[in-house]
C-alpha positions in Angstrom: -73.8 -51.6 -68.0 -70.0 -51.7 -68.4 -67.6 -50.2 -66.0 -66.6 -47.5 -68.5 -70.2 -46.4 -68.7 -70.5 -46.2 -64.9 -67.3 -44.1 -64.7 -68.6 -41.8 -67.5 -71.9 -41.2 -65.7 -70.1 -40.6 -62.4 -67.8 -38.0 -64.0 -70.7 -36.3 -65.6 -72.4 -36.0 -62.2 -69.2 -34.6 -60.7 -68.9 -32.0 -63.5 -72.5 -30.9 -62.8 -71.8 -30.2 -59.1 -71.1 -26.7 -57.7 -67.5 -25.6 -57.3 -67.6 -25.7 -53.5 -68.7 -29.3 -53.5 -66.0 -30.2 -56.0 -63.4 -28.6 -53.7 -64.7 -30.5 -50.7 -64.5 -33.8 -52.5 -61.0 -33.0 -53.8 -59.7 -32.1 -50.3 -61.4 -35.1 -48.8 -59.6 -37.3 -51.2 -56.3 -35.5 -50.6 -56.6 -35.9 -46.8 -57.4 -39.6 -47.1 -54.5 -40.3 -49.4 -52.2 -38.2 -47.1 -53.3 -40.3 -44.1 -52.7 -43.5 -45.9 -49.2 -42.4 -47.0 -48.5 -41.1 -43.5 -49.3 -44.5 -42.0 -46.9 -46.2 -44.4 -44.2 -43.6 -43.7 -44.5 -44.0 -39.9 -44.5 -47.8 -40.2 -41.3 -47.6 -42.4 -39.7 -45.2 -39.9 -40.5 -47.5 -37.0 -39.0 -50.5 -38.8 -35.8 -48.6 -39.6 -35.4 -47.4 -36.0 -36.0 -51.0 -34.7 -33.4 -52.4 -37.2 -30.9 -49.7 -36.2 -31.4 -50.4 -32.5 -30.8 -54.1 -33.1 -27.6 -53.3 -35.1 -26.4 -51.0 -32.2 -27.0 -53.9 -29.7 -24.7 -56.2 -31.8 -21.7 -53.8 -31.8 -18.6 -55.3 -30.1 -16.3 -52.6 -28.8 -12.7 -53.5 -28.5 -11.3 -53.8 -24.9 -8.5 -51.4 -24.0 -6.1 -52.5 -21.3 -4.8 -49.6 -19.3 -1.9 -49.8 -16.9 -2.6 -49.5 -13.3 -1.1 -46.3 -11.8 -0.6 -45.9 -8.1 -1.4 -42.4 -7.1 0.5 -41.1 -4.1 -1.6 -40.5 -1.0 -1.7 -36.7 -0.3 -2.2 -37.2 3.4 1.2 -38.9 3.8 3.1 -36.1 2.1 1.6 -33.3 4.0 3.9 -31.3 6.2 2.6 -30.2 9.6 1.5 -26.6 9.8 3.0 -24.3 12.5 
């Protein structure tokens, strides 16, 4: 028996099933495919996040030299209160 004959017989059996059973089979297939696609999506997202974190770790920020400023001491400039 060829594959085409097996497929035809299976489709004829599915056509003979009640509507509720057909809907259950359809939704089961949809859920399984959604789970498989979700696994690939999560895996791709994790790889993208990992790559982005490696890229952020390699960033070399420029150094900025700031002049040293001596702030006056406020205690020395205080006038005694009367």
